[in-house]
C-alpha positions in Angstrom: 24.8 53.1 82.7 27.7 53.1 85.2 28.8 56.5 84.2 25.5 58.4 84.8 24.9 56.3 87.9 28.2 57.3 89.5 27.6 60.9 88.5 24.2 61.0 90.2 25.6 59.3 93.3 28.4 61.9 93.5 25.9 64.7 93.1 23.7 63.3 95.9 26.7 63.0 98.2 27.9 66.5 97.4 24.4 67.8 98.2 24.3 66.0 101.5 28.0 66.7 102.4 29.1 69.9 100.6 32.8 70.3 101.0 
């Protein structure tokens, strides 16, 4: 559960703040 959750969070952050 923690693995997919972190992945989704990272994706959201990346979408909001694309480096």
